[in-house]
C-alpha positions as CSV (number, residue, x, y, z in Angstrom):
1,M,98.5,-94.7,-54.7
2,Y,98.2,-91.5,-52.3
3,D,99.7,-88.9,-54.6
4,F,95.8,-87.0,-54.0
5,M,96.9,-86.5,-50.6
6,L,100.4,-85.3,-51.3
7,T,101.2,-81.6,-51.8
8,P,102.9,-80.6,-55.3
9,E,106.0,-80.6,-53.2
10,E,105.9,-84.1,-51.7
11,R,104.5,-85.7,-55.0
12,K,107.9,-84.2,-56.5
13,L,109.9,-86.0,-54.2
14,K,107.9,-88.9,-54.8
15,E,108.5,-88.7,-58.1
16,E,112.3,-88.2,-58.0
17,V,112.6,-90.8,-55.5
18,R,111.2,-93.7,-57.7
19,Q,113.5,-92.5,-60.4
20,F,116.4,-92.8,-58.2
21,V,115.0,-96.5,-57.3
22,R,114.4,-97.5,-61.1
23,E,117.6,-95.8,-62.4
24,E,120.6,-95.4,-59.9
25,I,119.9,-99.2,-58.2
26,T,121.0,-102.2,-60.2
27,G,119.8,-105.7,-60.0
28,D,123.3,-106.8,-59.1
29,F,123.7,-104.5,-56.4
30,L,120.9,-106.1,-54.7
31,R,122.2,-109.7,-55.6
32,K,125.3,-108.9,-54.0
33,M,124.0,-107.5,-50.6
34,D,121.9,-110.5,-50.7
35,K,125.1,-112.8,-51.1
36,D,127.0,-110.6,-48.0
37,E,129.3,-109.6,-50.7
38,I,128.7,-106.3,-49.9
39,P,129.0,-105.6,-46.1
40,Y,127.7,-102.1,-46.0
41,P,125.6,-100.8,-48.7
42,R,128.2,-97.1,-48.7
43,E,127.8,-96.5,-52.5
44,F,123.8,-96.6,-51.7
45,V,124.5,-93.9,-48.9
46,E,126.9,-91.5,-51.3
47,K,124.1,-92.0,-54.4
48,L,121.3,-90.6,-52.1
49,A,123.5,-87.6,-51.1
50,E,124.3,-86.8,-54.4
51,R,120.7,-86.4,-54.9
52,G,120.0,-84.7,-51.6
53,L,117.4,-87.5,-50.5
54,R,119.4,-87.7,-46.8
55,G,117.6,-86.3,-44.4
56,I,114.6,-84.9,-46.0
57,R,112.5,-83.5,-42.9
58,F,115.9,-81.2,-41.3
59,P,116.5,-77.5,-41.6
60,K,118.5,-76.7,-45.1
61,K,121.5,-75.6,-42.8
62,Y,122.3,-79.2,-42.3
63,G,121.8,-80.4,-45.9
64,G,118.2,-81.1,-45.1
65,R,115.2,-80.3,-47.2
66,A,113.3,-79.2,-44.9
67,M,110.0,-81.1,-45.5
68,S,107.2,-82.9,-43.7
69,W,106.9,-86.2,-42.3
70,V,104.0,-87.4,-45.0
71,A,107.2,-86.6,-47.5
72,D,109.6,-88.7,-45.7
73,V,106.8,-91.8,-45.4
74,A,106.4,-91.1,-49.2
75,A,109.7,-91.5,-50.1
76,T,111.0,-94.3,-47.8
77,E,107.7,-96.7,-49.5
78,E,109.4,-95.9,-52.6
79,I,112.6,-97.3,-51.2
80,G,111.2,-99.8,-49.7
81,C,110.9,-102.0,-52.6
82,L,114.5,-102.2,-52.3
83,G,114.4,-104.5,-49.6
84,M,114.9,-104.0,-45.8
85,A,118.7,-103.5,-45.9
86,L,118.8,-100.6,-48.2
87,G,115.7,-99.2,-46.6
88,C,117.0,-99.1,-43.4
89,A,120.3,-97.2,-45.1
90,F,117.8,-94.6,-46.3
91,V,115.9,-94.3,-43.1
92,M,118.8,-94.1,-40.7
93,P,119.4,-90.4,-41.1
94,S,115.7,-89.9,-39.9
95,I,116.1,-91.8,-37.0
96,V,119.6,-90.8,-35.7
97,G,119.2,-87.4,-37.2
98,E,116.1,-87.0,-34.7
99,A,118.0,-87.4,-32.0
100,L,120.7,-84.4,-33.1
101,N,118.3,-82.3,-34.4
102,V,115.9,-82.2,-31.4
103,F,118.5,-82.5,-28.4
104,G,122.0,-82.2,-29.9
105,T,124.0,-79.0,-29.4
106,E,125.0,-76.5,-32.6
107,E,128.4,-77.9,-32.0
108,Q,126.9,-81.6,-32.4
109,K,124.9,-80.8,-35.5
110,E,127.7,-79.2,-37.4
111,K,130.3,-81.9,-36.4
112,Y,127.9,-85.0,-36.9
113,L,124.3,-84.2,-38.2
114,K,125.6,-81.9,-41.1
115,P,128.2,-84.3,-42.8
116,Y,125.8,-87.3,-42.0
117,I,123.0,-85.5,-44.0
118,E,126.0,-85.2,-46.8
119,G,126.6,-88.6,-46.6
120,K,130.3,-88.2,-45.9
121,L,129.6,-90.1,-42.5
122,V,127.8,-92.9,-41.9
123,A,126.1,-93.7,-38.3
124,A,124.0,-96.4,-36.6
125,E,121.9,-96.6,-33.4
126,A,123.0,-99.0,-30.7
127,L,120.2,-99.7,-28.6
128,T,119.7,-103.2,-28.0
129,E,121.8,-105.5,-25.8
130,P,122.0,-109.3,-25.2
131,R,120.4,-109.2,-21.8
132,G,117.6,-106.4,-22.5
133,G,115.6,-107.1,-26.0
134,S,112.3,-105.2,-25.1
135,D,113.5,-104.1,-21.8
136,F,115.5,-101.4,-22.8
137,F,115.8,-99.5,-19.3
138,G,117.6,-102.8,-18.3
139,A,120.9,-101.3,-20.3
140,M,123.9,-103.0,-18.5
141,T,126.3,-101.1,-21.1
142,R,127.8,-98.6,-18.7
143,A,129.4,-95.0,-19.0
144,E,131.2,-93.4,-16.0
145,L,132.0,-89.7,-16.0
146,Q,135.2,-88.7,-15.2
147,G,136.1,-85.2,-15.2
148,D,135.4,-84.3,-18.8
149,H,134.8,-87.6,-20.6
150,F,133.1,-90.7,-20.1
151,I,134.6,-94.0,-20.0
152,L,132.5,-96.5,-22.0
153,N,132.0,-100.5,-21.5
154,G,129.8,-102.6,-22.8
155,M,127.9,-104.6,-25.8
156,K,125.2,-103.7,-27.9
157,R,123.6,-106.1,-30.6
158,F,121.5,-106.2,-33.6
159,V,123.1,-102.6,-34.9
160,V,122.4,-102.2,-37.9
161,G,125.7,-100.5,-39.7
162,A,127.8,-101.5,-36.9
163,E,129.9,-103.0,-39.6
164,G,130.1,-99.2,-42.0
165,A,129.2,-96.7,-39.6
166,D,132.2,-94.0,-38.5
167,F,129.6,-92.9,-35.3
168,F,127.0,-94.7,-33.1
169,L,124.4,-93.3,-30.8
170,V,125.1,-95.3,-27.7
171,Y,122.2,-95.5,-25.1
172,C,124.1,-96.3,-21.6
173,K,123.6,-96.5,-17.9
174,T,125.2,-93.3,-16.4
175,N,122.9,-93.2,-13.2
176,F,124.3,-95.9,-10.8
177,D,122.1,-94.8,-7.5
178,P,120.1,-98.3,-7.2
179,N,117.1,-96.4,-6.3
180,A,117.3,-94.5,-9.6
181,H,113.5,-94.7,-10.8
182,K,114.3,-96.4,-14.5
183,Y,113.5,-92.9,-16.8
184,N,116.5,-91.6,-15.1
185,R,119.2,-94.3,-15.1
186,L,120.2,-93.8,-18.8
187,S,121.9,-91.3,-21.1
188,L,122.7,-91.0,-24.9
189,L,125.9,-90.6,-25.8
190,I,127.6,-89.7,-29.6
191,V,130.4,-92.5,-29.8
192,D,133.0,-92.1,-32.6
193,R,134.6,-95.6,-33.8
194,S,137.8,-95.9,-32.2
195,P,140.3,-98.6,-31.3
196,G,138.1,-99.4,-28.0
197,V,135.0,-99.8,-30.3
198,K,134.8,-103.4,-32.0
199,T,132.6,-105.2,-34.0
200,E,133.1,-108.6,-32.8
201,Y,130.5,-110.0,-34.8
202,L,128.3,-109.9,-38.1
203,Y,125.2,-111.9,-37.9
204,G,123.8,-114.4,-40.7
205,L,120.5,-112.9,-41.5
206,M,117.6,-114.4,-42.7
207,G,117.1,-111.6,-44.5
208,C,117.9,-108.0,-44.4
209,R,121.6,-108.6,-45.8
210,G,124.0,-106.5,-46.5
211,G,123.0,-103.8,-43.6
212,G,126.2,-104.6,-41.7
213,T,124.2,-105.9,-38.7
214,G,126.3,-106.8,-35.9
215,R,127.4,-107.3,-32.4
216,L,129.3,-103.9,-31.2
217,V,131.6,-104.3,-28.0
218,F,133.0,-100.9,-26.1
219,R,136.2,-101.5,-24.2
220,D,136.9,-98.4,-21.9
221,V,136.3,-95.9,-24.7
222,R,136.9,-92.1,-23.8
223,V,133.6,-90.5,-24.8
224,P,134.3,-86.5,-24.4
225,K,131.6,-85.1,-22.1
226,E,130.3,-82.8,-25.2
227,N,129.5,-85.9,-26.9
228,L,126.5,-86.1,-24.5
229,V,123.1,-85.6,-26.0
230,G,120.6,-84.2,-24.0
231,E,120.6,-83.8,-20.4
232,L,122.8,-85.8,-18.6
233,H,120.6,-89.3,-16.9
234,D,117.7,-88.4,-19.6
235,G,118.2,-90.6,-22.4
236,A,114.8,-91.9,-21.7
237,A,113.4,-88.2,-23.2
238,C,115.6,-88.9,-26.3
239,F,114.6,-92.6,-26.4
240,N,110.7,-91.9,-26.9
241,Q,111.2,-89.2,-29.0
242,M,113.4,-91.5,-31.8
243,M,110.6,-94.1,-30.9
244,I,108.7,-91.9,-33.5
245,P,110.8,-92.1,-36.3
246,E,111.9,-95.6,-35.7
247,R,108.5,-97.3,-35.9
248,L,107.1,-94.9,-38.5
249,T,109.6,-95.3,-40.8
250,S,109.3,-99.2,-40.0
251,A,106.2,-98.8,-41.7
252,A,106.7,-96.6,-44.7
253,G,109.7,-99.0,-45.3
254,C,107.0,-101.9,-45.4
255,L,104.7,-100.4,-47.7
256,G,107.9,-101.1,-50.3
257,V,105.6,-104.8,-50.7
258,W,103.8,-103.3,-53.2
259,G,107.5,-104.3,-55.4
260,A,105.9,-107.9,-54.6
261,L,102.4,-107.7,-55.2
262,D,103.0,-106.1,-58.6
263,L,105.3,-108.8,-59.3
264,A,102.6,-111.6,-58.8
265,V,100.2,-109.5,-60.7
266,R,102.1,-109.4,-63.9
267,Y,103.3,-113.1,-63.3
268,S,99.5,-113.8,-63.2
269,N,98.8,-112.3,-66.3
270,R,101.4,-114.5,-68.0
271,R,100.9,-117.8,-66.6
272,R,98.7,-120.0,-68.2
273,T,96.9,-123.3,-66.7
274,F,94.0,-124.8,-68.0
275,G,93.9,-123.0,-71.1
276,K,93.8,-119.2,-69.7
277,V,95.8,-117.2,-67.9
278,I,96.0,-118.0,-63.7
279,R,94.2,-113.9,-63.3
280,E,91.4,-115.4,-64.4
281,Y,90.9,-117.8,-61.8
282,Q,88.8,-116.7,-58.6
283,A,91.3,-118.0,-56.0
284,V,94.0,-115.9,-57.7
285,G,91.9,-112.7,-58.3
286,F,90.5,-113.3,-54.9
287,K,94.0,-113.1,-52.7
288,V,95.3,-109.9,-55.0
289,A,91.8,-108.3,-53.7
290,D,92.7,-109.4,-50.6
291,A,96.2,-108.2,-50.6
292,I,95.8,-105.0,-52.2
293,T,93.0,-103.9,-49.7
294,S,95.3,-105.3,-46.9
295,L,98.0,-102.3,-48.6
296,D,95.9,-99.5,-48.9
297,A,94.8,-99.6,-45.8
298,S,98.2,-99.9,-44.4
299,R,99.3,-96.6,-46.4
300,A,96.1,-94.9,-45.1
301,L,97.0,-95.6,-41.6
302,T,100.6,-95.0,-42.0
303,Y,100.1,-91.8,-44.1
304,M,97.6,-90.5,-41.4
305,A,100.4,-91.2,-38.8
306,A,102.5,-89.1,-40.6
307,R,100.2,-86.3,-40.9
308,A,99.5,-86.7,-37.4
309,V,103.1,-85.8,-36.1
310,D,102.9,-82.8,-38.5
311,E,100.4,-81.4,-36.8
312,N,101.5,-82.4,-33.3
313,Y,98.1,-84.7,-32.4
314,P,98.7,-85.6,-29.0
315,H,98.1,-89.2,-29.3
316,V,100.6,-89.6,-32.3
317,R,102.0,-92.2,-30.5
318,R,99.6,-94.7,-30.4
319,L,98.8,-94.0,-34.0
320,V,102.5,-94.5,-34.6
321,S,102.9,-98.0,-32.8
322,E,99.3,-99.0,-34.6
323,A,101.0,-98.1,-38.2
324,K,104.0,-100.1,-37.1
325,R,102.2,-103.0,-36.0
326,F,99.3,-103.1,-38.5
327,T,101.7,-102.4,-41.6
328,T,104.5,-104.7,-40.5
329,E,101.8,-107.5,-40.3
330,A,99.8,-106.7,-43.2
331,A,103.3,-106.8,-45.3
332,W,104.0,-110.3,-44.5
333,D,100.5,-111.8,-45.3
334,I,100.8,-109.6,-48.9
335,V,104.4,-110.9,-49.5
336,N,103.1,-114.5,-48.4
337,K,99.7,-114.1,-50.9
338,A,102.1,-113.1,-53.7
339,M,104.2,-116.1,-53.4
340,Q,101.2,-118.4,-53.4
341,I,99.8,-116.7,-56.7
342,M,103.0,-117.3,-58.1
343,G,103.4,-121.3,-56.7
344,G,106.4,-123.2,-56.7
345,I,108.5,-120.8,-58.7
346,G,108.0,-118.0,-56.1
347,Y,109.9,-120.2,-53.7
348,T,112.9,-120.6,-55.8
349,D,115.7,-117.9,-56.6
350,V,114.0,-117.3,-60.0
351,Y,112.1,-114.1,-58.7
352,P,112.8,-112.0,-55.9
353,I,109.4,-112.8,-53.8
354,E,111.3,-115.0,-51.6
355,R,113.9,-112.2,-50.5
356,A,111.0,-109.9,-50.0
357,L,109.5,-112.5,-47.7
358,R,112.9,-113.2,-46.1
359,D,113.4,-109.3,-45.5
360,I,109.8,-108.3,-44.6
361,R,109.4,-111.3,-41.5
362,L,111.9,-108.5,-39.7
363,G,109.5,-106.3,-39.9
364,M,107.1,-107.6,-36.9
365,L,110.5,-107.9,-34.6
366,W,112.8,-104.6,-35.1
367,T,111.8,-101.3,-33.3
368,G,109.2,-102.9,-31.4
369,T,107.5,-106.3,-31.7
370,S,103.9,-106.4,-32.7
371,E,103.6,-107.2,-29.2
372,I,105.7,-104.1,-27.1
373,M,103.0,-102.4,-30.4
374,N,99.7,-103.9,-28.8
375,L,101.0,-103.0,-25.3
376,M,101.6,-99.1,-26.6
377,I,98.2,-98.9,-28.1
378,Q,95.8,-100.3,-25.4
379,H,97.8,-98.2,-22.9
380,E,97.7,-94.7,-25.0
381,Y,94.0,-95.5,-25.7
382,Y,93.4,-96.4,-22.3
383,N,94.7,-93.1,-20.8
384,Q,92.8,-91.2,-23.2
385,V,89.4,-92.7,-22.8
386,L,90.0,-92.2,-19.3
387,D,91.1,-88.8,-18.7
388,P,88.8,-86.7,-16.8
389,S,88.8,-84.6,-19.8
390,Y,87.7,-86.9,-22.5
391,D,84.8,-85.1,-24.0
392,S,82.3,-87.5,-25.6
393,R,79.1,-89.3,-25.4
394,K,78.9,-91.9,-22.9
395,L,77.0,-94.9,-24.1
396,E,76.2,-96.3,-21.1
397,D,73.4,-93.6,-20.6
398,D,72.0,-94.9,-23.6
399,A,71.6,-98.2,-22.0
400,M,67.5,-99.7,-21.9
401,H,68.0,-99.4,-17.9
402,P,70.4,-96.9,-17.4
403,D,70.1,-97.4,-13.4
404,D,69.8,-101.4,-13.5
405,S,71.8,-102.6,-10.5
406,E,73.7,-104.9,-12.5
407,R,76.0,-102.2,-13.1
408,C,79.4,-102.7,-12.1
409,Y,80.0,-101.4,-8.6
410,T,83.1,-99.4,-7.4
411,D,84.5,-100.5,-4.3
412,D,83.2,-97.4,-2.3
413,D,79.7,-98.3,-4.1
414,M,79.9,-101.9,-2.3
415,L,81.1,-100.2,0.8
416,R,78.1,-98.0,1.2
417,L,75.5,-100.8,0.2
418,F,76.8,-103.9,2.3
419,G,79.1,-102.4,4.8
420,D,82.8,-103.2,5.9
421,G,81.7,-107.0,5.0
422,M,82.5,-106.5,1.4
423,A,85.6,-104.6,1.5
């Protein structure tokens, strides 16, 4: 839909990914994933690697294409119609790769990033803990530095790729000073799968099945000191950087709801009631109009956020959070409209609308809930508007009575006018 906003190179990539989605991924493969007959889609990862579709944004020397965030979003939107599990397998290099590319050493990039992009390794991010959830900085998983290695103990849950990954990016507590600031408590480690790393539970999920989502337990795992990503106790810097790819790819993947809407539109052009196809009823047509308008608005916001990242726009964190919240919520509304258009048959497994609905519900939960996005959005906007350097017209001065005494007074104003009795 937004091809006119893409460069020729970005359009070519989008067409390449669309062809891959159409020709390489069978319905049987998707059905097996949904039935949990495929624990992790390694075959999908290998096919992506064969086409050079992993690590789109990263340097060519590590197997990437050195393309833009807009290109990454365009590709992810195409993959998104395949569902959340394959979407996550597709975008994980963009997330894990971000930490390795931005904060990793050259040795880490050669040992992990390059074979990861080449499809020789699979990785996962281990972030959430049973007692943590959105309280990321309250992480209890701990890694004690002992000479030339860390000893890692703890637990992570909701790890997509817990079953299937060869290595993990693990956030863990390394600073045990009780007075340490929360931003100086954690570090980020590369943890290879080893006997001390156990996938102790695979979740039975409502949707997003076949992605190997599970709970990881670390028991006395020896992690070489050289596997520290970034600086010691500076995991917060890595986390803040990775929130951009996590949330932007979540938005981009949910744009794939176009597949469910297209399906409903085709169905409404075939299904007949009372002597005419149901697309001719306003009740159906208006749902389509509302849905495609929401989808286009989501695309606009997501592509704008991607361009903002490419241009190093100063308020990019707000835009990425807006894109994530708006698009995931819009996708949920769109897939529900698609099911309503199809009626009862949409609630059965005769069509994959019900699978799309189960998948998309996750969008408002992972990589930060809608509520967490709202916290980010309002916080960033307050900081922007209240910054003394914010250069804009102040509409307060356009009031009919700009000096009206009903204006909100500061504490200093009240003290000046009424003395200490008003303090």
